[in-house]
ZANUSE-336375 format. One line per 10 residues: number of its first residue (from 1); their letters; for each residue x, y, z of N, C-alpha, C. Coordinates in steps of 0.02 Angstrom, whole numbers, padded with zeros to 5 digits. Layout:
<recs>
NUM	A	X Y Z X Y Z X Y Z  ...
</recs>
This chain:
<recs>
1	MNAAMPACTA	-01370 -01075 00342 -01319 -01069 00292 -01331 -01009 00248  -01394 -01004 00221 -01410 -00948 00177 -01407 -00882 00214  -01427 -00883 00278 -01429 -00820 00315 -01359 -00792 00324  -01308 -00836 00324 -01240 -00813 00334 -01210 -00783 00271  -01242 -00796 00214 -01216 -00770 00151 -01243 -00700 00138  -01201 -00649 00128 -01225 -00582 00115 -01269 -00579 00053  -01314 -00531 00051 -01358 -00522 -00007 -01317 -00508 -00069  -01338 -00536 -00125 -01304 -00526 -00188 -01354 -00500 -00240  -01327 -00470 -00293 -01371 -00443 -00345 -01351 -00472 -00413  -01399 -00473 -00459 -01386 -00502 -00524 -01427 -00467 -00578
11	VIADDEPWLR	-01402 -00474 -00640 -01438 -00452 -00700 -01450 -00514 -00743  -01510 -00520 -00770 -01527 -00575 -00816 -01534 -00546 -00886  -01497 -00574 -00934 -01500 -00550 -01003 -01517 -00607 -01050  -01576 -00601 -01082 -01599 -00652 -01130 -01649 -00617 -01175  -01648 -00631 -01239 -01695 -00598 -01284 -01764 -00628 -01283  -01774 -00681 -01243 -01840 -00711 -01235 -01867 -00695 -01165  -01920 -00653 -01161 -01946 -00633 -01095 -01967 -00692 -01052  -01996 -00743 -01082 -02020 -00800 -01042 -01962 -00840 -01012  -01904 -00840 -01048 -01845 -00873 -01021 -01815 -00833 -00962  -01819 -00767 -00968 -01796 -00725 -00912 -01840 -00737 -00850
21	ADLRERLAAS	-01906 -00743 -00862 -01952 -00754 -00806 -01941 -00822 -00775  -01927 -00872 -00817 -01915 -00940 -00791 -01852 -00941 -00748  -01799 -00909 -00771 -01737 -00908 -00732 -01746 -00869 -00667  -01782 -00814 -00670 -01795 -00775 -00609 -01831 -00818 -00557  -01880 -00857 -00580 -01918 -00899 -00533 -01874 -00954 -00504  -01833 -00984 -00545 -01789 -01038 -00521 -01737 -01011 -00472  -01710 -00952 -00486 -01660 -00922 -00441 -01692 -00903 -00374  -01754 -00881 -00376 -01789 -00863 -00313 -01794 -00923 -00267  -01800 -00982 -00298 -01807 -01043 -00257 -01739 -01069 -00234  -01688 -01065 -00277 -01623 -01094 -00260 -01575 -01045 -00227
31	WPELTIVAEA	-01589 -00980 -00233 -01544 -00929 -00205 -01586 -00871 -00179  -01620 -00881 -00123 -01668 -00831 -00098 -01637 -00763 -00084  -01573 -00760 -00064 -01543 -00696 -00047 -01517 -00657 -00108  -01526 -00687 -00168 -01506 -00652 -00229 -01562 -00606 -00252  -01544 -00543 -00268 -01592 -00494 -00293 -01578 -00480 -00367  -01628 -00489 -00409 -01622 -00473 -00480 -01634 -00398 -00487  -01583 -00360 -00503 -01589 -00287 -00504 -01607 -00261 -00573  -01598 -00301 -00625 -01615 -00278 -00693 -01620 -00338 -00740  -01657 -00328 -00795 -01661 -00377 -00849 -01645 -00342 -00914  -01618 -00381 -00962 -01599 -00352 -01026 -01619 -00399 -01082
41	GDGDEAVKAV	-01638 -00370 -01139 -01659 -00410 -01196 -01607 -00417 -01250  -01550 -00383 -01243 -01495 -00389 -01291 -01429 -00377 -01256  -01374 -00391 -01291 -01308 -00386 -01260 -01288 -00316 -01241  -01305 -00267 -01283 -01286 -00198 -01268 -01322 -00174 -01205  -01386 -00190 -01201 -01426 -00171 -01142 -01399 -00207 -01080  -01375 -00268 -01087 -01348 -00305 -01030 -01285 -00271 -01003  -01241 -00250 -01048 -01179 -00216 -01027 -01196 -00152 -00989  -01243 -00113 -01015 -01261 -00050 -00982 -01293 -00064 -00914  -01334 -00116 -00910 -01367 -00132 -00846 -01316 -00152 -00793  -01267 -00193 -00812 -01215 -00214 -00764 -01174 -00154 -00741
51	QRCACDVVFL	-01155 -00112 -00788 -01115 -00053 -00770 -01155 -00005 -00726  -01219 00000 -00740 -01261 00046 -00702 -01274 00020 -00631  -01286 -00045 -00625 -01306 -00074 -00560 -01247 -00099 -00519  -01189 -00107 -00550 -01130 -00134 -00515 -01149 -00199 -00478  -01179 -00245 -00514 -01205 -00307 -00483 -01149 -00358 -00473  -01166 -00413 -00441 -01117 -00466 -00427 -01114 -00518 -00483  -01172 -00533 -00514 -01177 -00587 -00563 -01218 -00563 -00623  -01200 -00586 -00682 -01242 -00576 -00741 -01252 -00644 -00775  -01316 -00659 -00789 -01333 -00720 -00827 -01344 -00699 -00899  -01301 -00722 -00944 -01301 -00699 -01013 -01320 -00755 -01061
61	DVQMPRLTGL	-01372 -00742 -01100 -01388 -00787 -01156 -01333 -00777 -01208  -01307 -00831 -01237 -01253 -00826 -01285 -01276 -00791 -01349  -01336 -00809 -01374 -01360 -00782 -01437 -01412 -00728 -01424  -01390 -00664 -01431 -01435 -00607 -01422 -01420 -00556 -01476  -01469 -00514 -01492 -01457 -00462 -01542 -01411 -00406 -01517  -01389 -00365 -01564 -01345 -00307 -01551 -01276 -00329 -01528  -01271 -00356 -01468 -01209 -00388 -01445 -01226 -00458 -01424  -01186 -00508 -01445 -01197 -00575 -01420 -01176 -00579 -01347  -01194 -00634 -01315 -01173 -00643 -01246 -01097 -00644 -01239  -01063 -00675 -01288 -00990 -00678 -01286 -00959 -00609 -01294
71	EAAARLKGLV	-00988 -00568 -01338 -00963 -00499 -01348 -00975 -00456 -01286  -01033 -00465 -01256 -01049 -00428 -01195 -01001 -00449 -01138  -00988 -00514 -01134 -00943 -00539 -01081 -00873 -00510 -01088  -00851 -00501 -01150 -00784 -00474 -01160 -00779 -00403 -01132  -00834 -00366 -01133 -00834 -00298 -01106 -00841 -00298 -01030  -00867 -00352 -01002 -00881 -00355 -00930 -00830 -00396 -00891  -00781 -00424 -00926 -00733 -00468 -00893 -00699 -00432 -00835  -00699 -00465 -00777 -00667 -00437 -00719 -00712 -00394 -00676  -00769 -00373 -00704 -00815 -00329 -00667 -00867 -00368 -00629  -00883 -00428 -00653 -00941 -00465 -00627 -00931 -00539 -00641
81	EIVFLTAYDQ	-00963 -00581 -00601 -00963 -00653 -00615 -01011 -00666 -00672  -00990 -00706 -00721 -01029 -00717 -00782 -01050 -00790 -00787  -01115 -00800 -00800 -01142 -00866 -00813 -01176 -00864 -00881  -01155 -00908 -00927 -01185 -00910 -00993 -01243 -00958 -00995  -01293 -00940 -01035 -01352 -00982 -01046 -01360 -00994 -01121  -01370 -01055 -01141 -01379 -01069 -01212 -01410 -01138 -01221  -01439 -01149 -01280 -01467 -01214 -01296 -01416 -01257 -01332  -01356 -01229 -01345 -01306 -01265 -01385 -01240 -01270 -01346  -01216 -01331 -01336 -01154 -01340 -01298 -01092 -01325 -01339  -01100 -01308 -01403 -01042 -01293 -01445 -01006 -01229 -01424
91	YATAAFTQRA	-01039 -01188 -01382 -01009 -01125 -01361 -00970 -01131 -01296  -00966 -01191 -01268 -00936 -01199 -01202 -00863 -01175 -01200  -00823 -01195 -01249 -00753 -01175 -01249 -00745 -01100 -01253  -00783 -01069 -01299 -00780 -00996 -01306 -00803 -00961 -01243  -00852 -00990 -01209 -00878 -00959 -01148 -00825 -00957 -01094  -00789 -01012 -01086 -00740 -01014 -01032 -00677 -00974 -01047  -00666 -00957 -01111 -00611 -00911 -01125 -00626 -00842 -01099  -00689 -00827 -01086 -00709 -00763 -01056 -00708 -00767 -00980  -00678 -00820 -00953 -00673 -00831 -00880 -00742 -00833 -00847  -00787 -00867 -00880 -00855 -00874 -00853 -00854 -00917 -00790
101	ADYLLKPLDP	-00898 -00901 -00744 -00905 -00942 -00684 -00937 -01009 -00700  -00982 -01009 -00750 -01015 -01071 -00768 -01050 -01063 -00835  -01077 -01119 -00859 -01108 -01124 -00925 -01168 -01170 -00918  -01229 -01144 -00928 -01290 -01183 -00917 -01326 -01194 -00984  -01347 -01256 -00993 -01385 -01273 -01053 -01460 -01266 -01040  -01496 -01242 -01090 -01569 -01238 -01087 -01597 -01303 -01116  -01652 -01329 -01091 -01688 -01304 -01032 -01648 -01317 -00968  -01656 -01273 -00919 -01616 -01277 -00859 -01633 -01338 -00817  -01581 -01371 -00795 -01589 -01428 -00750 -01582 -01403 -00678  -01631 -01417 -00634 -01629 -01391 -00565 -01565 -01410 -00528
111	ERLADTVARL	-01541 -01471 -00534 -01480 -01492 -00499 -01419 -01455 -00527  -01418 -01447 -00592 -01361 -01411 -00623 -01361 -01338 -00602  -01420 -01308 -00597 -01425 -01239 -00574 -01403 -01233 -00501  -01420 -01282 -00460 -01399 -01282 -00390 -01323 -01284 -00385  -01291 -01323 -00429 -01217 -01325 -00430 -01188 -01257 -00448  -01220 -01224 -00496 -01197 -01158 -00517 -01204 -01108 -00460  -01260 -01110 -00426 -01270 -01065 -00369 -01217 -01076 -00316  -01201 -01138 -00301 -01150 -01153 -00251 -01082 -01126 -00274  -01067 -01134 -00338 -01003 -01109 -00364 -01000 -01033 -00360  -01055 -01000 -00378 -01056 -00927 -00375 -01049 -00902 -00303
121	RARLRERRQA	-01083 -00934 -00257 -01078 -00914 -00187 -01005 -00918 -00164  -00971 -00973 -00181 -00902 -00981 -00160 -00857 -00928 -00191  -00867 -00914 -00255 -00825 -00864 -00289 -00838 -00795 -00262  -00900 -00778 -00249 -00916 -00712 -00222 -00889 -00704 -00151  -00893 -00759 -00112 -00866 -00756 -00044 -00790 -00743 -00046  -00755 -00777 -00090 -00683 -00767 -00096 -00667 -00696 -00119  -00708 -00671 -00167 -00695 -00604 -00192 -00705 -00552 -00137  -00758 -00562 -00096 -00771 -00513 -00043 -00719 -00518 00012  -00695 -00578 00027 -00642 -00585 00077 -00579 -00550 00054  -00562 -00559 -00010 -00503 -00525 -00037 -00511 -00450 -00035
131	RDVLLQLGEL	-00571 -00426 -00051 -00584 -00354 -00048 -00578 -00328 00023  -00604 -00367 00071 -00600 -00346 00141 -00527 -00342 00165  -00486 -00389 00143 -00415 -00388 00161 -00382 -00326 00133  -00397 -00309 00070 -00369 -00250 00039 -00391 -00187 00075  -00454 -00185 00095 -00479 -00127 00132 -00443 -00120 00199  -00433 -00176 00233 -00398 -00174 00297 -00326 -00151 00288  -00294 -00175 00235 -00225 -00154 00223 -00223 -00080 00206  -00274 -00056 00169 -00277 00015 00154 -00286 00057 00216  -00328 00032 00263 -00339 00068 00325 -00275 00070 00367  -00239 00013 00368 -00177 00011 00406 -00126 00058 00375
141	ASMVRPPEPV	-00124 00059 00308 -00075 00102 00275 -00090 00175 00290  -00155 00193 00294 -00173 00263 00307 -00156 00282 00379  -00151 00231 00424 -00135 00246 00493 -00060 00256 00503  -00020 00227 00458 00052 00233 00463 00073 00294 00423  00081 00348 00456 00098 00411 00422 00172 00412 00404  00189 00436 00346 00259 00442 00328 00293 00494 00373  00357 00486 00386 00391 00534 00428 00390 00604 00398  00387 00653 00442 00389 00722 00419 00456 00735 00384  00454 00773 00330 00518 00789 00296 00565 00826 00344  00629 00807 00342 00679 00836 00387 00706 00900 00356
151	EPLRDWIKAV	00705 00954 00394 00731 01018 00372 00807 01019 00383  00847 01021 00330 00920 01019 00339 00945 01082 00374  01000 01074 00412 01034 01130 00443 01085 01157 00393  01072 01216 00366 01117 01243 00315 01157 01304 00339  01125 01346 00379 01156 01410 00394 01172 01421 00468  01119 01428 00509 01129 01450 00577 01097 01403 00628  01128 01402 00687 01100 01366 00744 01091 01416 00801  01032 01414 00832 01021 01456 00891 01041 01416 00953  01088 01442 00991 01114 01406 01049 01116 01453 01109  01117 01423 01168 01117 01461 01231 01188 01463 01258
161	VGNATRLIRV	01211 01524 01273 01275 01534 01306 01261 01577 01368  01263 01545 01426 01245 01580 01487 01172 01600 01485  01160 01666 01491 01091 01691 01489 01073 01720 01420  01118 01711 01373 01107 01740 01307 01097 01686 01254  01067 01707 01199 01058 01663 01141 01108 01684 01087  01143 01636 01060 01195 01650 01011 01178 01617 00945  01190 01652 00891 01182 01623 00825 01249 01596 00802  01252 01531 00788 01314 01499 00769 01307 01475 00697  01355 01493 00656 01354 01469 00587 01371 01394 00588  01332 01354 00551 01341 01282 00551 01412 01263 00531
171	SDVMAFRAVP	01440 01298 00483 01508 01282 00460 01561 01296 00512  01544 01336 00565 01591 01351 00618 01590 01299 00674  01541 01254 00672 01536 01203 00724 01590 01150 00712  01629 01136 00765 01682 01086 00760 01657 01017 00781  01610 01017 00829 01584 00953 00854 01520 00966 00893  01480 00913 00898 01422 00912 00942 01434 00855 00992  01422 00869 01056 01429 00818 01108 01364 00812 01147  01344 00751 01163 01286 00741 01205 01306 00752 01277  01269 00795 01311 01278 00805 01383 01209 00797 01415  01205 00783 01480 01139 00770 01511 01088 00826 01497
181	GYTEVVTGDA	01035 00808 01463 00980 00855 01450 00991 00901 01392  01051 00903 01363 01066 00950 01309 01114 00919 01259  01128 00959 01206 01184 00943 01161 01231 01003 01162  01294 00988 01173 01344 01041 01175 01370 01054 01105  01372 01118 01086 01398 01139 01021 01467 01168 01032  01518 01137 01002 01588 01159 01010 01609 01199 00948  01630 01261 00959 01656 01302 00905 01729 01318 00920  01760 01360 00879 01831 01375 00889 01845 01417 00950  01794 01450 00977 01807 01494 01034 01761 01484 01093  01712 01437 01089 01665 01431 01145 01626 01366 01140
191	EALIRTPLRD	01590 01353 01194 01541 01299 01195 01473 01330 01209  01421 01302 01177 01353 01325 01188 01308 01264 01193  01246 01275 01214 01200 01220 01224 01138 01228 01181  01114 01172 01154 01051 01169 01118 01012 01109 01144  00947 01108 01132 00905 01053 01157 00896 00998 01105  00915 01010 01043 00906 00959 00991 00952 00900 01003  00926 00838 01010 00969 00780 01023 01009 00761 00962  01063 00724 00974 01108 00703 00919 01071 00663 00866  01024 00621 00888 00989 00578 00839 00950 00619 00788  00927 00679 00807 00893 00723 00760 00943 00764 00720
201	LVLRLDPAVF	00996 00786 00752 01047 00825 00717 01078 00787 00660  01094 00723 00671 01129 00685 00620 01088 00678 00556  01022 00682 00562 00978 00679 00504 00976 00744 00465  00995 00799 00499 00989 00866 00469 01055 00895 00445  01110 00863 00463 01176 00887 00445 01200 00855 00381  01245 00889 00346 01274 00863 00284 01318 00803 00301  01300 00742 00279 01339 00682 00297 01410 00682 00268  01423 00723 00217 01490 00727 00189 01537 00768 00233  01508 00806 00280 01548 00849 00323 01544 00827 00396  01484 00813 00420 01474 00795 00490 01463 00720 00496
211	VQVHRNAIVN	01503 00687 00538 01501 00615 00547 01490 00599 00620  01444 00553 00633 01434 00531 00702 01486 00477 00716  01535 00494 00759 01591 00449 00773 01578 00407 00835  01527 00426 00873 01509 00392 00935 01437 00409 00948  01402 00367 00986 01332 00383 01000 01324 00449 01037  01379 00473 01066 01377 00536 01104 01413 00594 01069  01433 00585 01005 01471 00638 00974 01465 00638 00898  01460 00698 00870 01463 00709 00798 01521 00757 00785  01562 00743 00735 01622 00783 00721 01618 00812 00651  01639 00875 00645 01649 00907 00581 01717 00884 00555
221	LNAVAVARRL	01719 00847 00500 01782 00820 00474 01831 00875 00457  01807 00934 00440 01852 00990 00425 01887 01017 00488  01861 00997 00546 01890 01021 00609 01936 00970 00641  01949 00914 00607 01993 00862 00635 02065 00879 00622  02105 00885 00675 02177 00898 00668 02214 00833 00655  02198 00783 00695 02231 00719 00688 02186 00666 00720  02190 00605 00694 02154 00548 00723 02206 00497 00742  02212 00483 00807 02263 00438 00834 02232 00371 00851  02264 00318 00827 02239 00251 00840 02256 00231 00912  02207 00204 00947 02216 00181 01015 02230 00106 01016
231	ADGRYAIDLR	02252 00081 01073 02272 00011 01078 02215 -00037 01065  02154 -00017 01082 02096 -00062 01073 02065 -00056 01004  02096 -00019 00958 02070 -00013 00890 02027 00048 00878  02007 00082 00931 01970 00144 00923 02018 00201 00904  01989 00259 00890 02030 00317 00873 02014 00375 00920  02065 00415 00936 02056 00477 00973 02064 00534 00924  02013 00575 00918 02013 00630 00870 02030 00695 00907  02084 00728 00885 02102 00793 00912 02072 00846 00867  02032 00890 00896 02003 00945 00858 02054 01000 00848  02047 01038 00796 02092 01094 00783 02087 01147 00838
241	EGRGEIETSR	02137 01188 00841 02139 01244 00888 02135 01221 00961  02155 01158 00971 02155 01132 01040 02088 01130 01073  02036 01117 01033 01968 01119 01060 01945 01052 01089  01991 01009 01103 01973 00948 01138 01984 00884 01099  01970 00829 01132 01979 00762 01104 01913 00724 01108  01898 00687 01055 01838 00646 01052 01859 00576 01031  01838 00526 01068 01854 00457 01050 01797 00426 01009  01815 00387 00960 01766 00353 00919 01743 00289 00954  01688 00263 00933 01669 00195 00953 01705 00146 00908  01706 00082 00927 01739 00032 00885 01705 00026 00817
251	SRAALFRED	01638 00031 00818 01601 00023 00755 01614 00080 00706  01635 00138 00732 01646 00196 00688 01720 00208 00675  01763 00166 00703 01835 00176 00695 01857 00169 00622  01820 00129 00583 01839 00118 00513 01839 00183 00473  01804 00234 00496 01803 00298 00461 01873 00329 00456  01916 00313 00504 01982 00343 00506 02039 00294 00494  02021 00231 00485 02073 00180 00474 02101 00185 00403  02165 00176 00395 02195 00178 00329 02173 00118 00288  02163 00129 00223 02143 00074 00178 02200 00025 00169
</recs>
């Protein structure tokens, strides 16, 4: 059981050296995998020791010079598991307002200390499991890269016409059509081919001007001469200058339906 519990570290703070030695000896017997990394004789020294060692647990005497155990705990809240030690049970309520893991009365009772050790082990195990989950989530998040920013198409498109490359102004494009292996660019006087698929183009075009009316077509609304309603509820779009007809899908027909 003990072997399965990861090693833990602690600071003991008490203004009586013999009490610190007594607690160290008792902890060595009841919690062998616990390492005492520092001791302190007052509250201020205890705070500095915990911050310096980044330990798991601090055992704080309630009545110490410079800073009391309660004052020291207020500065360490959330950083470490806190166990208060005192000869007076009148401090119990104040101790637990500092979210202490436990409160031990002097002289220490072996069975009561064993209960405290069990409680600390459980709390530390839960804390480490939560930390491991957060680390795993952080690793997963780092593996999921955000999409690369999309460069909008503002001015020109390079397209192939026969054996030549043509620069086409985006505003001159009347429609884009998907054809096998390419995308056809329709202008007022010609058709050209580009390799960029429609699914990428639609992300780069101005949505107020270019609308995907079908999974195989994007239309420049400024190039629409008329949209005719078909019997099945779809629309047939006639491009200006007699540059062809494009039918909408049913899901995109609402773009041209009268309100």
